[in-house]
C-alpha angles and dihedrals in degrees: 000000000000119000086228095057111124135175136170115230121189121188121193137168111204127151106210143048097244090057091050090050089052091052089049091057092048092050091049091052092048091048090059091059097050121106090207101064091153096059119101119261124205128190120192118186118189099181128116125266 
C-alpha cells in the first residue's frame, strides 16, 4: 500500500431515517471543504432501522 493512500471513514449509530439524512447533509458540507476530493469516503452506520 502506498504511503500516500488516504481515505475518510465516518462511523455513526443512528436509529432513524431523518437522522441519517441529517448526517448525509453534514458529510456533504464537509466534503466540500476537503482538499482531497479524490480520496475515497466510507460511511458505516450501525444503528437500527
